[in-house]
C-alpha positions as CSV (number, residue, x, y, z in Angstrom):
1,M,126.3,81.4,84.5
2,H,122.9,82.2,83.1
3,K,123.0,83.1,79.3
4,L,120.3,85.8,79.6
5,Y,122.6,87.5,82.2
6,H,125.3,87.8,79.6
7,V,123.0,88.9,76.9
8,A,121.5,91.6,79.2
9,R,125.0,92.9,80.0
10,I,126.1,92.9,76.3
11,L,122.9,94.6,75.2
12,A,123.2,97.3,77.8
13,A,126.9,97.8,77.0
14,V,126.2,98.3,73.3
15,I,123.5,100.9,74.0
16,L,125.6,102.6,76.6
17,L,128.6,102.8,74.3
18,Q,126.4,104.4,71.6
19,T,125.0,107.0,74.0
20,L,128.5,107.7,75.3
21,Y,129.7,108.5,71.7
22,F,126.7,110.8,71.0
23,K,127.1,112.7,74.2
24,F,130.9,113.0,74.0
25,T,130.9,114.2,70.4
26,A,128.0,116.7,71.1
27,H,126.0,115.0,68.4
28,P,123.2,117.4,67.2
29,E,120.5,115.1,68.4
30,S,122.0,114.8,71.9
31,V,122.5,118.6,72.1
32,E,118.9,119.1,71.0
33,L,117.5,116.7,73.6
34,F,119.5,118.2,76.5
35,T,118.5,121.7,75.2
36,K,114.9,120.7,75.3
37,I,115.1,119.7,78.9
38,G,117.2,122.8,79.8
39,M,120.4,120.9,80.7
40,E,122.7,121.6,77.8
41,P,125.8,121.5,78.1
42,D,126.2,120.7,81.9
43,G,123.6,117.9,82.0
44,R,125.0,116.3,78.8
45,I,128.6,116.3,80.1
46,T,127.6,115.2,83.7
47,T,125.5,112.4,82.2
48,W,128.4,111.4,80.0
49,I,130.8,111.2,83.0
50,I,128.3,109.0,85.0
51,E,127.7,106.8,81.9
52,L,131.5,106.4,81.4
53,I,131.9,105.3,85.1
54,T,129.0,102.8,84.7
55,W,130.5,101.5,81.4
56,L,133.9,100.9,83.1
57,L,132.1,99.2,86.0
58,L,130.4,97.0,83.5
59,L,133.7,96.0,81.9
60,F,135.9,95.8,84.9
61,G,133.5,95.7,87.9
62,G,133.8,92.0,88.7
63,Q,132.0,91.7,92.0
64,Y,130.7,95.2,91.7
65,V,128.5,94.6,88.7
66,W,125.5,95.2,90.9
67,L,126.7,98.8,91.4
68,W,126.8,99.2,87.6
69,A,123.3,98.0,87.4
70,V,122.1,100.3,90.2
71,L,123.7,103.4,88.6
72,W,122.4,102.5,85.2
73,I,118.9,101.9,86.5
74,A,119.0,105.4,88.1
75,L,120.1,106.9,84.8
76,M,117.4,105.1,82.9
77,G,114.8,106.2,85.4
78,W,115.9,109.8,84.8
79,A,115.9,109.3,81.0
80,L,112.4,107.7,81.0
81,Y,111.1,110.5,83.3
82,Y,112.2,113.2,80.8
83,H,110.9,111.2,77.8
84,L,107.5,110.9,79.4
85,T,107.3,114.5,80.6
86,V,109.2,116.6,78.1
87,I,110.8,114.8,75.1
88,G,108.1,112.3,74.1
89,I,108.1,108.7,73.2
90,N,110.6,107.9,70.4
91,Q,113.3,105.4,69.5
92,L,115.5,106.6,72.4
93,F,112.6,106.0,74.8
94,W,112.4,102.4,73.8
95,M,116.1,101.9,74.0
96,A,116.0,103.2,77.5
97,V,113.2,100.7,78.3
98,I,115.2,97.8,76.9
99,T,118.3,99.0,78.8
100,L,116.3,99.3,82.1
101,A,114.9,95.8,81.7
102,S,118.4,94.5,81.0
103,C,119.8,96.2,84.1
104,L,117.0,95.0,86.3
105,H,117.8,91.5,85.1
106,V,121.5,91.9,85.8
107,L,120.8,93.3,89.3
108,W,118.4,90.4,90.1
109,W,120.8,87.8,88.8
110,S,123.8,89.4,90.7
111,K,121.8,89.3,93.9
112,K,120.8,85.7,93.3
113,E,124.4,84.7,92.6
114,S,125.6,86.5,95.7
115,E,123.1,84.6,97.8
116,I,124.2,81.3,96.3
117,H,127.9,82.1,97.0
118,A,127.0,83.2,100.6
119,T,125.3,79.9,101.4
120,T,127.9,77.7,99.7
121,D,130.8,79.6,101.3
122,G,129.5,79.0,104.8
123,G,127.4,82.1,105.1
124,I,124.0,82.2,106.8
125,E,121.2,81.2,104.5
126,D,118.0,83.3,104.4
127,Q,115.1,81.6,106.1
């Protein structure tokens, strides 16, 4: 399998684990960010639950890694929107950009791999 695919998954997993910890423990910086966008505590807790689900899909998803990537892309889109409109560009913004790029790569590679398996398993090849 492609090395960059694994690097992208590991990078996203590390960033995700860090954000899970900060949201779960109600770290002051996390509480401040969600207060700033008017979503504390419900938004922080809901985001934590969605991130936990995506992290579990990353670890145990197997053939559903593409679902993890789609959920994480949606979360990063949401995070980038709030950074650009309310919070501002900071270190967390750049971590979201890196994570988004990693997830896009994982989604692309997962799609590419599924097409390869479909054609080698007797499926219909795209024209």
